[in-house]
N, C-alpha and C positions, 0 to 999 in steps of 0.2 A: 434358709440359712445364708445364701448369698446376699439376699436383700438386707438382712441384719448386719452382715459384715460391711456392705457398701454404705449403709446409713452410719454405722460406727466410724468408718474411715472419713466420711464427709464431716461428721461432727468433730472428730479429732482435728481435721485439717482446719476447720473454722476456728477452733480454740487456739490453734497455733498462730493463725493469722491475726487474731485479736477479737475484740468484742464484736458481736453481730448485732446490727441495728435493724429492728423491724421497720417496715413502712409506717409513717405517722399519718393518720387520717382521723381528724376529730372535728366535731361541730360544737362550738361554744356559743351560748346565747344568754342574754339578759332580757327577759320578756320575749318579744318577737324579733329582736335585733341581735345580730352576732356575726360570727365568722366561721367559715369552714377552712381549716388548715390542713394542707396535704403536702407531704414530701416523701419521695420514694426511699431516701436514705441509702441509695445504692453505693455511692462513692464515699470514701473517707474525706475527700477534699473538694468535691464539687457536686452540688445537688440543686435542683430547682424547687423552690419553695412557692407554693400557690396559696394565696389568701383570697378567699371569695367572700365578699360581704353578703349578709343575709338580712333582709328587711330594710335595706337602704333604698334610696331613690333609684329608679330604674336605670339611670345613666351611669351609675357607679359600676365599674367593671372589675373583674378579678385581676389581682396583681400577681404576676409571676416574676420572680427574680432568682438569680443564681447566688447561692451562698457557698462559702468555703467552710462548710460545717455540716453536721447532721442535726436534725430536730429531735429533742428529747421529750418535750412536753409543751403545753401552752395553758395559759390561764386568762380569764376575762374579768374585767372590772371597770368601773368608771373612775379612772385614775386622776382626772383633772376636775371632777365634780361638775361637769357641764350637762349631765343627763344623757350622755352618749357613751357607748362602751369602747374601751381600748382592749387590745389583746397583746399579751407578752408571750413571745415564743422563745423558749429556752433551748439553746443550741450547744453543741460540743464541737470545737474546732479540731483539726487533725492532730494537733499537739496535745490534745486532751483537755485543754482549757475550756471551761464552761463560760458562756456569756449569754446575751439575750438580744432579741430583735423585737421592737415594740411598734405597733401601729395604732394611730389614733383616728377616731371618727370625727370629722368636722361636720357636725350637725347632720350626719348620715347622708351628706352630699359628696364627700370625697374622703380618701384615705391619705394620711400623712404619717411619716415616721416620727418617732420620739427618740431624741438623741440620748444615748447612754454613755457616760464619760468613761474613758480608759483610766483605770485606777493608777496606772503608772505615771499619769500626769499630775498626781497629787502626792507630794513628798511625805505628807503626814500619814495619809491613809495607806499608802503603799509600803511603808516601812516594814520590812520582814515578810513581804508578800511574795509567794512563789506559786500562786494558783490554788487549786483544789477547792474552788468556790462551791458553796451551796447557796441556792436562791430559793426564796419562798415569798409568795404574795399573800398578805393578810390585810383585809379591809382597806385596800388602796395604798398600803405601804409595802415597799419592796425591801425585804430583809436579805442581806448578804453576809455570809459567814465563811471564814477561812482560817487555817492554822497559821500561826506566826513563826517565822524562822529567824534564827540569829543572823546578824548582818554578815558574819563570816560565811562566805559561799562554800567553804570546804566542809561545813557541817551539813550533813544530808538529812537529818531528822529535825522535825519541828520542835519548838519549845513546848511547854505544857500550857500555852496560852492560845486563845483564838480571838480574832477581832470580828466584831459584828458592826455592820454599817446599815443604817436605815435611810432609804431614799424615798422622796415623793416627787411627783411630777409638778413642774412649775413652768410658767411662761418664759420662753427664751427670747432671743433677738428676732425681730421681724415676724412676730406672731407664731414662731415655732414653739414646740414643747420640748422639755428636757428633764431628765432625772437629776435631782440635786440631793447630795448627802446632807442630812440635817442632824444626825446623831450617830456617834460611834463610841464604842468602848471595848475594852479587853477584859476577858475573863478566863478562868481556869478551864481547860478542855474537859475535865471531869464533870464540871458543873453544867455543861451545855447538854441539853436533851437532844438526842438524835432524831 
């Protein structure tokens, strides 16, 4: 009985503190090549993300970096159509904003980040934006969806519209890769499948 009470109190305490994030540990592969993604997700605002290449040349080492977020999930695909896999790691920042971190394989010889633009830098795409993003990767195309708010910041509920943006990976400056929006549209929230 005491154990049940203790477990109930711990569960209640965790609910009061907010969402509990489990450790993220997953291996993603295309053929014999891929990545092992690991993050303890202990802290709300500071975690170590480990990305270990699998099937790469022997000298490619695991990357460990500090992120100010928690890992939600990850997906693998050949985003730049070069025959080598990239991994997208979906994260949630302390303020609840969802974003992503992406790593590219350069011919399985080294890892390089893929730049994902901040939506607030684009006046057209960010009009009515207040977060609540949903991301999905489908056949090399990254889909982003979020509710649109009225420009009056006093209004706390979204309009009945959502914006969808499609991104693909393109070559950037000095041989880097970046996500670039190539299509966007608005639609009624009721028409969008969850």
